[in-house]
PQR file with spaces between the fields and no chain letter, atoms N, CA, C, O and H, PARSE charges and radii, in Angstrom:
ATOM       1  N    MET     1       0.837   -1.180    0.000 -0.4000 1.5000
ATOM       2  CA   MET     1       0.000    0.000    0.000 -0.0000 2.0000
ATOM       3  C    MET     1       0.883    1.244    0.000  0.5500 1.7000
ATOM       4  O    MET     1       1.873    1.324    0.728 -0.5500 1.4000
ATOM       5  N    ALA     2       0.514    2.183   -0.807 -0.4000 1.5000
ATOM       6  CA   ALA     2       1.327    3.382   -0.968 -0.0000 2.0000
ATOM       7  C    ALA     2       1.409    4.207    0.311  0.5500 1.7000
ATOM       8  O    ALA     2       2.420    4.860    0.567 -0.5500 1.4000
ATOM       9  H    ALA     2      -0.290    2.118   -1.398  0.4000 1.0000
ATOM      10  N    LYS     3       0.353    4.179    1.109 -0.4000 1.5000
ATOM      11  CA   LYS     3       0.336    5.000    2.320 -0.0000 2.0000
ATOM      12  C    LYS     3       1.310    4.469    3.376  0.5500 1.7000
ATOM      13  O    LYS     3       1.854    5.250    4.156 -0.5500 1.4000
ATOM      14  H    LYS     3      -0.468    3.648    0.901  0.4000 1.0000
ATOM      15  N    TYR     4       1.536    3.144    3.409 -0.4000 1.5000
ATOM      16  CA   TYR     4       2.419    2.522    4.395 -0.0000 2.0000
ATOM      17  C    TYR     4       3.428    1.624    3.674  0.5500 1.7000
ATOM      18  O    TYR     4       3.302    0.401    3.734 -0.5500 1.4000
ATOM      19  H    TYR     4       1.094    2.510    2.775  0.4000 1.0000
ATOM      20  N    PRO     5       4.416    2.192    3.001 -0.5600 1.5000
ATOM      21  CA   PRO     5       5.327    1.379    2.191  0.2800 2.0000
ATOM      22  C    PRO     5       6.208    0.419    2.995  0.5500 1.7000
ATOM      23  O    PRO     5       6.682   -0.576    2.447 -0.5500 1.4000
ATOM      24  N    ASP     6       6.435    0.694    4.270 -0.4000 1.5000
ATOM      25  CA   ASP     6       7.308   -0.154    5.075 -0.0000 2.0000
ATOM      26  C    ASP     6       6.580   -1.323    5.736  0.5500 1.7000
ATOM      27  O    ASP     6       7.225   -2.202    6.308 -0.5500 1.4000
ATOM      28  H    ASP     6       6.050    1.503    4.715  0.4000 1.0000
ATOM      29  N    LEU     7       5.260   -1.348    5.669 -0.4000 1.5000
ATOM      30  CA   LEU     7       4.493   -2.422    6.302 -0.0000 2.0000
ATOM      31  C    LEU     7       4.252   -3.563    5.322  0.5500 1.7000
ATOM      32  O    LEU     7       4.003   -3.347    4.136 -0.5500 1.4000
ATOM      33  H    LEU     7       4.736   -0.635    5.204  0.4000 1.0000
ATOM      34  N    ASP     8       4.332   -4.770    5.843 -0.4000 1.5000
ATOM      35  CA   ASP     8       4.087   -5.964    5.025 -0.0000 2.0000
ATOM      36  C    ASP     8       2.625   -6.374    5.180  0.5500 1.7000
ATOM      37  O    ASP     8       2.198   -6.753    6.271 -0.5500 1.4000
ATOM      38  H    ASP     8       4.534   -4.946    6.806  0.4000 1.0000
ATOM      39  N    PHE     9       1.878   -6.300    4.124 -0.4000 1.5000
ATOM      40  CA   PHE     9       0.460   -6.652    4.170 -0.0000 2.0000
ATOM      41  C    PHE     9       0.203   -8.065    3.653  0.5500 1.7000
ATOM      42  O    PHE     9      -0.932   -8.399    3.311 -0.5500 1.4000
ATOM      43  H    PHE     9       2.225   -5.992    3.238  0.4000 1.0000
ATOM      44  N    GLN    10       1.231   -8.890    3.593 -0.4000 1.5000
ATOM      45  CA   GLN    10       1.094  -10.272    3.157 -0.0000 2.0000
ATOM      46  C    GLN    10       0.765  -11.135    4.366  0.5500 1.7000
ATOM      47  O    GLN    10       1.651  -11.438    5.166 -0.5500 1.4000
ATOM      48  H    GLN    10       2.152   -8.618    3.871  0.4000 1.0000
ATOM      49  N    PHE    11      -0.478  -11.531    4.509 -0.4000 1.5000
ATOM      50  CA   PHE    11      -0.869  -12.402    5.607 -0.0000 2.0000
ATOM      51  C    PHE    11      -1.959  -13.345    5.141  0.5500 1.7000
ATOM      52  O    PHE    11      -2.605  -13.120    4.117 -0.5500 1.4000
ATOM      53  H    PHE    11      -1.197  -11.285    3.859  0.4000 1.0000
ATOM      54  N    THR    12      -2.152  -14.404    5.908 -0.4000 1.5000
ATOM      55  CA   THR    12      -3.131  -15.423    5.546 -0.0000 2.0000
ATOM      56  C    THR    12      -4.188  -15.540    6.641  0.5500 1.7000
ATOM      57  O    THR    12      -4.093  -14.906    7.692 -0.5500 1.4000
ATOM      58  H    THR    12      -1.627  -14.587    6.739  0.4000 1.0000
ATOM      59  N    PHE    13      -5.184  -16.357    6.373 -0.4000 1.5000
ATOM      60  CA   PHE    13      -6.208  -16.654    7.366 -0.0000 2.0000
ATOM      61  C    PHE    13      -5.569  -17.207    8.637  0.5500 1.7000
ATOM      62  O    PHE    13      -6.012  -16.897    9.743 -0.5500 1.4000
ATOM      63  H    PHE    13      -5.261  -16.872    5.520  0.4000 1.0000
ATOM      64  N    HIS    14      -4.531  -18.024    8.481 -0.4000 1.5000
ATOM      65  CA   HIS    14      -3.879  -18.634    9.639 -0.0000 2.0000
ATOM      66  C    HIS    14      -3.198  -17.579   10.512  0.5500 1.7000
ATOM      67  O    HIS    14      -3.152  -17.725   11.733 -0.5500 1.4000
ATOM      68  H    HIS    14      -4.171  -18.276    7.583  0.4000 1.0000
ATOM      69  N    ASP    15      -2.676  -16.530    9.905 -0.4000 1.5000
ATOM      70  CA   ASP    15      -2.091  -15.433   10.668 -0.0000 2.0000
ATOM      71  C    ASP    15      -3.159  -14.723   11.490  0.5500 1.7000
ATOM      72  O    ASP    15      -2.937  -14.383   12.652 -0.5500 1.4000
ATOM      73  H    ASP    15      -2.713  -16.411    8.913  0.4000 1.0000
ATOM      74  N    LEU    16      -4.315  -14.503   10.881 -0.4000 1.5000
ATOM      75  CA   LEU    16      -5.418  -13.852   11.593 -0.0000 2.0000
ATOM      76  C    LEU    16      -5.936  -14.730   12.728  0.5500 1.7000
ATOM      77  O    LEU    16      -6.238  -14.237   13.815 -0.5500 1.4000
ATOM      78  H    LEU    16      -4.496  -14.779    9.937  0.4000 1.0000
ATOM      79  N    LYS    17      -6.037  -16.034   12.467 -0.4000 1.5000
ATOM      80  CA   LYS    17      -6.493  -16.966   13.501 -0.0000 2.0000
ATOM      81  C    LYS    17      -5.510  -16.978   14.669  0.5500 1.7000
ATOM      82  O    LYS    17      -5.923  -16.970   15.828 -0.5500 1.4000
ATOM      83  H    LYS    17      -5.792  -16.434   11.584  0.4000 1.0000
ATOM      84  N    ALA    18      -4.212  -16.996   14.367 -0.4000 1.5000
ATOM      85  CA   ALA    18      -3.194  -16.991   15.416 -0.0000 2.0000
ATOM      86  C    ALA    18      -3.272  -15.713   16.238  0.5500 1.7000
ATOM      87  O    ALA    18      -3.139  -15.754   17.461 -0.5500 1.4000
ATOM      88  H    ALA    18      -3.877  -17.003   13.425  0.4000 1.0000
ATOM      89  N    LYS    19      -3.485  -14.592   15.587 -0.4000 1.5000
ATOM      90  CA   LYS    19      -3.611  -13.314   16.291 -0.0000 2.0000
ATOM      91  C    LYS    19      -4.811  -13.344   17.228  0.5500 1.7000
ATOM      92  O    LYS    19      -4.717  -12.912   18.376 -0.5500 1.4000
ATOM      93  H    LYS    19      -3.593  -14.559   14.593  0.4000 1.0000
ATOM      94  N    GLY    20      -5.933  -13.851   16.743 -0.4000 1.5000
ATOM      95  CA   GLY    20      -7.140  -13.927   17.564 -0.0000 2.0000
ATOM      96  C    GLY    20      -6.967  -14.846   18.761  0.5500 1.7000
ATOM      97  O    GLY    20      -7.360  -14.497   19.874 -0.5500 1.4000
ATOM      98  H    GLY    20      -6.010  -14.202   15.810  0.4000 1.0000
ATOM      99  N    ILE    21      -6.380  -16.016   18.541 -0.4000 1.5000
ATOM     100  CA   ILE    21      -6.172  -16.967   19.629 -0.0000 2.0000
ATOM     101  C    ILE    21      -5.170  -16.406   20.633  0.5500 1.7000
ATOM     102  O    ILE    21      -5.362  -16.537   21.842 -0.5500 1.4000
ATOM     103  H    ILE    21      -6.061  -16.299   17.637  0.4000 1.0000
ATOM     104  N    SER    22      -4.113  -15.788   20.145 -0.4000 1.5000
ATOM     105  CA   SER    22      -3.088  -15.238   21.028 -0.0000 2.0000
ATOM     106  C    SER    22      -3.625  -14.112   21.898  0.5500 1.7000
ATOM     107  O    SER    22      -3.225  -13.972   23.054 -0.5500 1.4000
ATOM     108  H    SER    22      -3.957  -15.682   19.163  0.4000 1.0000
ATOM     109  N    ASP    23      -4.527  -13.312   21.350 -0.4000 1.5000
ATOM     110  CA   ASP    23      -5.067  -12.176   22.099 -0.0000 2.0000
ATOM     111  C    ASP    23      -6.135  -12.567   23.111  0.5500 1.7000
ATOM     112  O    ASP    23      -6.423  -11.801   24.031 -0.5500 1.4000
ATOM     113  H    ASP    23      -4.852  -13.426   20.411  0.4000 1.0000
ATOM     114  N    LEU    24      -6.725  -13.746   22.955 -0.4000 1.5000
ATOM     115  CA   LEU    24      -7.748  -14.175   23.908 -0.0000 2.0000
ATOM     116  C    LEU    24      -7.150  -14.388   25.286  0.5500 1.7000
ATOM     117  O    LEU    24      -6.048  -14.921   25.419 -0.5500 1.4000
ATOM     118  H    LEU    24      -6.491  -14.369   22.208  0.4000 1.0000
ATOM     119  N    LYS    25      -7.869  -13.974   26.296 -0.4000 1.5000
ATOM     120  CA   LYS    25      -7.447  -14.261   27.659 -0.0000 2.0000
ATOM     121  C    LYS    25      -8.097  -15.572   28.063  0.5500 1.7000
ATOM     122  O    LYS    25      -9.231  -15.857   27.679 -0.5500 1.4000
ATOM     123  H    LYS    25      -8.764  -13.541   26.188  0.4000 1.0000
ATOM     124  N    GLY    26      -7.380  -16.363   28.835 -0.4000 1.5000
ATOM     125  CA   GLY    26      -7.924  -17.638   29.276 -0.0000 2.0000
ATOM     126  C    GLY    26      -6.929  -18.758   29.086  0.5500 1.7000
ATOM     127  O    GLY    26      -5.811  -18.556   28.611 -0.5500 1.4000
ATOM     128  H    GLY    26      -6.459  -16.132   29.147  0.4000 1.0000
ATOM     129  N    THR    27      -7.360  -19.938   29.467 -0.4000 1.5000
ATOM     130  CA   THR    27      -6.498  -21.109   29.366 -0.0000 2.0000
ATOM     131  C    THR    27      -6.468  -21.618   27.933  0.5500 1.7000
ATOM     132  O    THR    27      -7.265  -21.205   27.091 -0.5500 1.4000
ATOM     133  H    THR    27      -8.268  -20.102   29.853  0.4000 1.0000
ATOM     134  N    LEU    28      -5.541  -22.512   27.678 -0.4000 1.5000
ATOM     135  CA   LEU    28      -5.439  -23.109   26.349 -0.0000 2.0000
ATOM     136  C    LEU    28      -6.708  -23.891   26.018  0.5500 1.7000
ATOM     137  O    LEU    28      -7.145  -23.905   24.867 -0.5500 1.4000
ATOM     138  H    LEU    28      -4.893  -22.847   28.362  0.4000 1.0000
ATOM     139  N    ASN    29      -7.297  -24.536   27.011 -0.4000 1.5000
ATOM     140  CA   ASN    29      -8.549  -25.275   26.787 -0.0000 2.0000
ATOM     141  C    ASN    29      -9.692  -24.326   26.424  0.5500 1.7000
ATOM     142  O    ASN    29     -10.512  -24.647   25.565 -0.5500 1.4000
ATOM     143  H    ASN    29      -6.942  -24.525   27.946  0.4000 1.0000
ATOM     144  N    GLU    30      -9.749  -23.172   27.068 -0.4000 1.5000
ATOM     145  CA   GLU    30     -10.786  -22.192   26.740 -0.0000 2.0000
ATOM     146  C    GLU    30     -10.579  -21.643   25.331  0.5500 1.7000
ATOM     147  O    GLU    30     -11.540  -21.429   24.592 -0.5500 1.4000
ATOM     148  H    GLU    30      -9.083  -22.911   27.766  0.4000 1.0000
ATOM     149  N    LYS    31      -9.316  -21.417   24.966 -0.4000 1.5000
ATOM     150  CA   LYS    31      -9.011  -20.933   23.630 -0.0000 2.0000
ATOM     151  C    LYS    31      -9.370  -21.981   22.580  0.5500 1.7000
ATOM     152  O    LYS    31      -9.825  -21.640   21.489 -0.5500 1.4000
ATOM     153  H    LYS    31      -8.535  -21.591   25.566  0.4000 1.0000
ATOM     154  N    GLN    32      -9.165  -23.250   22.908 -0.4000 1.5000
ATOM     155  CA   GLN    32      -9.522  -24.338   21.994 -0.0000 2.0000
ATOM     156  C    GLN    32     -11.023  -24.332   21.739  0.5500 1.7000
ATOM     157  O    GLN    32     -11.471  -24.473   20.601 -0.5500 1.4000
ATOM     158  H    GLN    32      -8.795  -23.528   23.795  0.4000 1.0000
ATOM     159  N    GLU    33     -11.790  -24.169   22.800 -0.4000 1.5000
ATOM     160  CA   GLU    33     -13.250  -24.181   22.673 -0.0000 2.0000
ATOM     161  C    GLU    33     -13.728  -23.041   21.779  0.5500 1.7000
ATOM     162  O    GLU    33     -14.600  -23.238   20.933 -0.5500 1.4000
ATOM     163  H    GLU    33     -11.427  -24.054   23.725  0.4000 1.0000
ATOM     164  N    VAL    34     -13.169  -21.867   21.961 -0.4000 1.5000
ATOM     165  CA   VAL    34     -13.585  -20.706   21.181 -0.0000 2.0000
ATOM     166  C    VAL    34     -13.142  -20.828   19.724  0.5500 1.7000
ATOM     167  O    VAL    34     -13.884  -20.457   18.815 -0.5500 1.4000
ATOM     168  H    VAL    34     -12.460  -21.706   22.648  0.4000 1.0000
ATOM     169  N    SER    35     -11.930  -21.350   19.500 -0.4000 1.5000
ATOM     170  CA   SER    35     -11.368  -21.396   18.156 -0.0000 2.0000
ATOM     171  C    SER    35     -11.915  -22.533   17.304  0.5500 1.7000
ATOM     172  O    SER    35     -11.847  -22.479   16.076 -0.5500 1.4000
ATOM     173  H    SER    35     -11.327  -21.652   20.238  0.4000 1.0000
ATOM     174  N    GLY    36     -12.454  -23.555   17.945 -0.4000 1.5000
ATOM     175  CA   GLY    36     -12.990  -24.680   17.197 -0.0000 2.0000
ATOM     176  C    GLY    36     -11.961  -25.714   16.805  0.5500 1.7000
ATOM     177  O    GLY    36     -12.252  -26.603   16.005 -0.5500 1.4000
ATOM     178  H    GLY    36     -12.510  -23.599   18.942  0.4000 1.0000
ATOM     179  N    ASN    37     -10.746  -25.613   17.361 -0.4000 1.5000
ATOM     180  CA   ASN    37      -9.738  -26.630   17.073 -0.0000 2.0000
ATOM     181  C    ASN    37     -10.134  -27.952   17.710  0.5500 1.7000
ATOM     182  O    ASN    37     -10.795  -27.981   18.748 -0.5500 1.4000
ATOM     183  H    ASN    37     -10.510  -24.891   18.011  0.4000 1.0000
ATOM     184  N    LYS    38      -9.723  -29.047   17.078 -0.4000 1.5000
ATOM     185  CA   LYS    38     -10.127  -30.372   17.565 -0.0000 2.0000
ATOM     186  C    LYS    38      -9.322  -30.843   18.768  0.5500 1.7000
ATOM     187  O    LYS    38      -9.802  -31.666   19.549 -0.5500 1.4000
ATOM     188  H    LYS    38      -9.187  -29.024   16.234  0.4000 1.0000
ATOM     189  N    ASN    39      -8.103  -30.331   18.928 -0.4000 1.5000
ATOM     190  CA   ASN    39      -7.309  -30.740   20.087 -0.0000 2.0000
ATOM     191  C    ASN    39      -6.443  -29.582   20.572  0.5500 1.7000
ATOM     192  O    ASN    39      -6.232  -28.599   19.863 -0.5500 1.4000
ATOM     193  H    ASN    39      -7.713  -29.663   18.294  0.4000 1.0000
ATOM     194  N    VAL    40      -5.949  -29.727   21.798 -0.4000 1.5000
ATOM     195  CA   VAL    40      -5.195  -28.654   22.443 -0.0000 2.0000
ATOM     196  C    VAL    40      -3.861  -28.410   21.744  0.5500 1.7000
ATOM     197  O    VAL    40      -3.400  -27.270   21.674 -0.5500 1.4000
ATOM     198  H    VAL    40      -6.120  -30.526   22.375  0.4000 1.0000
ATOM     199  N    SER    41      -3.242  -29.457   21.231 -0.4000 1.5000
ATOM     200  CA   SER    41      -1.947  -29.263   20.571 -0.0000 2.0000
ATOM     201  C    SER    41      -2.082  -28.397   19.321  0.5500 1.7000
ATOM     202  O    SER    41      -1.177  -27.631   18.989 -0.5500 1.4000
ATOM     203  H    SER    41      -3.616  -30.383   21.288  0.4000 1.0000
ATOM     204  N    GLN    42      -3.201  -28.519   18.638 -0.4000 1.5000
ATOM     205  CA   GLN    42      -3.456  -27.683   17.468 -0.0000 2.0000
ATOM     206  C    GLN    42      -3.612  -26.224   17.903  0.5500 1.7000
ATOM     207  O    GLN    42      -3.089  -25.318   17.254 -0.5500 1.4000
ATOM     208  H    GLN    42      -3.936  -29.141   18.908  0.4000 1.0000
ATOM     209  N    THR    43      -4.329  -26.006   18.996 -0.4000 1.5000
ATOM     210  CA   THR    43      -4.515  -24.651   19.513 -0.0000 2.0000
ATOM     211  C    THR    43      -3.188  -24.067   19.957  0.5500 1.7000
ATOM     212  O    THR    43      -2.932  -22.883   19.739 -0.5500 1.4000
ATOM     213  H    THR    43      -4.754  -26.742   19.523  0.4000 1.0000
ATOM     214  N    ALA    44      -2.339  -24.877   20.577 -0.4000 1.5000
ATOM     215  CA   ALA    44      -1.041  -24.407   21.067 -0.0000 2.0000
ATOM     216  C    ALA    44      -0.180  -23.875   19.926  0.5500 1.7000
ATOM     217  O    ALA    44       0.595  -22.941   20.131 -0.5500 1.4000
ATOM     218  H    ALA    44      -2.547  -25.839   20.755  0.4000 1.0000
ATOM     219  N    LYS    45      -0.297  -24.445   18.735 -0.4000 1.5000
ATOM     220  CA   LYS    45       0.477  -23.962   17.580 -0.0000 2.0000
ATOM     221  C    LYS    45       0.059  -22.554   17.176  0.5500 1.7000
ATOM     222  O    LYS    45       0.883  -21.770   16.704 -0.5500 1.4000
ATOM     223  H    LYS    45      -0.927  -25.204   18.569  0.4000 1.0000
ATOM     224  N    TYR    46      -1.210  -22.234   17.358 -0.4000 1.5000
ATOM     225  CA   TYR    46      -1.716  -20.911   17.015 -0.0000 2.0000
ATOM     226  C    TYR    46      -1.517  -19.898   18.138  0.5500 1.7000
ATOM     227  O    TYR    46      -1.548  -18.692   17.893 -0.5500 1.4000
ATOM     228  H    TYR    46      -1.880  -22.870   17.741  0.4000 1.0000
ATOM     229  N    ASN    47      -1.313  -20.370   19.357 -0.4000 1.5000
ATOM     230  CA   ASN    47      -1.173  -19.489   20.511 -0.0000 2.0000
ATOM     231  C    ASN    47       0.253  -18.945   20.553  0.5500 1.7000
ATOM     232  O    ASN    47       1.160  -19.595   21.072 -0.5500 1.4000
ATOM     233  H    ASN    47      -1.288  -21.350   19.556  0.4000 1.0000
ATOM     234  N    ARG    48       0.439  -17.748   20.000 -0.4000 1.5000
ATOM     235  CA   ARG    48       1.782  -17.183   19.856 -0.0000 2.0000
ATOM     236  C    ARG    48       2.039  -16.042   20.823  0.5500 1.7000
ATOM     237  O    ARG    48       2.918  -15.212   20.592 -0.5500 1.4000
ATOM     238  H    ARG    48      -0.298  -17.220   19.578  0.4000 1.0000
ATOM     239  N    LYS    49       1.275  -16.000   21.903 -0.4000 1.5000
ATOM     240  CA   LYS    49       1.448  -14.945   22.884 -0.0000 2.0000
ATOM     241  C    LYS    49       2.794  -15.112   23.573  0.5500 1.7000
ATOM     242  O    LYS    49       3.137  -16.204   24.028 -0.5500 1.4000
ATOM     243  H    LYS    49       0.561  -16.674   22.090  0.4000 1.0000
ATOM     244  N    VAL    50       3.542  -14.041   23.645 -0.4000 1.5000
ATOM     245  CA   VAL    50       4.849  -14.067   24.284 -0.0000 2.0000
ATOM     246  C    VAL    50       4.661  -13.737   25.760  0.5500 1.7000
ATOM     247  O    VAL    50       4.023  -12.746   26.115 -0.5500 1.4000
ATOM     248  H    VAL    50       3.263  -13.155   23.275  0.4000 1.0000
ATOM     249  N    SER    51       5.223  -14.581   26.603 -0.4000 1.5000
ATOM     250  CA   SER    51       5.151  -14.323   28.038 -0.0000 2.0000
ATOM     251  C    SER    51       5.993  -13.101   28.371  0.5500 1.7000
ATOM     252  O    SER    51       7.093  -12.926   27.848 -0.5500 1.4000
ATOM     253  H    SER    51       5.740  -15.386   26.314  0.4000 1.0000
ATOM     254  N    ILE    52       5.468  -12.273   29.234 -0.4000 1.5000
ATOM     255  CA   ILE    52       6.209  -11.093   29.673 -0.0000 2.0000
ATOM     256  C    ILE    52       7.051  -11.497   30.872  0.5500 1.7000
ATOM     257  O    ILE    52       6.537  -11.984   31.879 -0.5500 1.4000
ATOM     258  H    ILE    52       4.574  -12.415   29.659  0.4000 1.0000
ATOM     259  N    VAL    53       8.333  -11.289   30.745 -0.4000 1.5000
ATOM     260  CA   VAL    53       9.266  -11.655   31.809 -0.0000 2.0000
ATOM     261  C    VAL    53       9.545  -10.403   32.633  0.5500 1.7000
ATOM     262  O    VAL    53       9.960   -9.382   32.085 -0.5500 1.4000
ATOM     263  H    VAL    53       8.751  -10.893   29.927  0.4000 1.0000
ATOM     264  N    PRO    54       9.319  -10.471   33.958 -0.5600 1.5000
ATOM     265  CA   PRO    54       9.594   -9.284   34.785  0.2800 2.0000
ATOM     266  C    PRO    54      11.086   -8.976   34.841  0.5500 1.7000
ATOM     267  O    PRO    54      11.918   -9.884   34.830 -0.5500 1.4000
ATOM     268  N    VAL    55      11.411   -7.707   34.900 -0.4000 1.5000
ATOM     269  CA   VAL    55      12.807   -7.296   34.980 -0.0000 2.0000
ATOM     270  C    VAL    55      13.223   -7.152   36.437  0.5500 1.7000
ATOM     271  O    VAL    55      12.391   -6.954   37.323 -0.5500 1.4000
ATOM     272  H    VAL    55      10.735   -6.969   34.909  0.4000 1.0000
ATOM     273  N    VAL    56      14.519   -7.254   36.663 -0.4000 1.5000
ATOM     274  CA   VAL    56      15.064   -7.123   38.012 -0.0000 2.0000
ATOM     275  C    VAL    56      15.592   -5.708   38.193  0.5500 1.7000
ATOM     276  O    VAL    56      16.448   -5.258   37.432 -0.5500 1.4000
ATOM     277  H    VAL    56      15.195   -7.414   35.944  0.4000 1.0000
ATOM     278  N    ARG    57      15.089   -5.016   39.188 -0.4000 1.5000
ATOM     279  CA   ARG    57      15.528   -3.651   39.522 -0.0000 2.0000
ATOM     280  C    ARG    57      15.491   -2.695   38.325  0.5500 1.7000
ATOM     281  O    ARG    57      16.372   -1.850   38.167 -0.5500 1.4000
ATOM     282  H    ARG    57      14.394   -5.382   39.806  0.4000 1.0000
ATOM     283  N    GLY    58      14.487   -2.835   37.506 -0.4000 1.5000
ATOM     284  CA   GLY    58      14.300   -1.931   36.382 -0.0000 2.0000
ATOM     285  C    GLY    58      15.314   -2.067   35.254  0.5500 1.7000
ATOM     286  O    GLY    58      15.439   -1.169   34.422 -0.5500 1.4000
ATOM     287  H    GLY    58      13.771   -3.522   37.634  0.4000 1.0000
ATOM     288  N    GLN    59      16.035   -3.176   35.219 -0.4000 1.5000
ATOM     289  CA   GLN    59      17.060   -3.366   34.178 -0.0000 2.0000
ATOM     290  C    GLN    59      16.486   -4.088   32.989  0.5500 1.7000
ATOM     291  O    GLN    59      17.197   -4.338   32.016 -0.5500 1.4000
ATOM     292  H    GLN    59      15.934   -3.905   35.895  0.4000 1.0000
């Protein structure tokens, strides 16, 4: 897109599904139920949320 030349707009349905699953709050089992995946391992592949690691003394 001309307005945002540095952004990559190449994405698939699977990217959108992963974003939705990752943003959901709840357990992996709850995310599985909402997403319609048949098993938890399938949901885990889409769950790309990065754990936030606390810093020590503001470092």
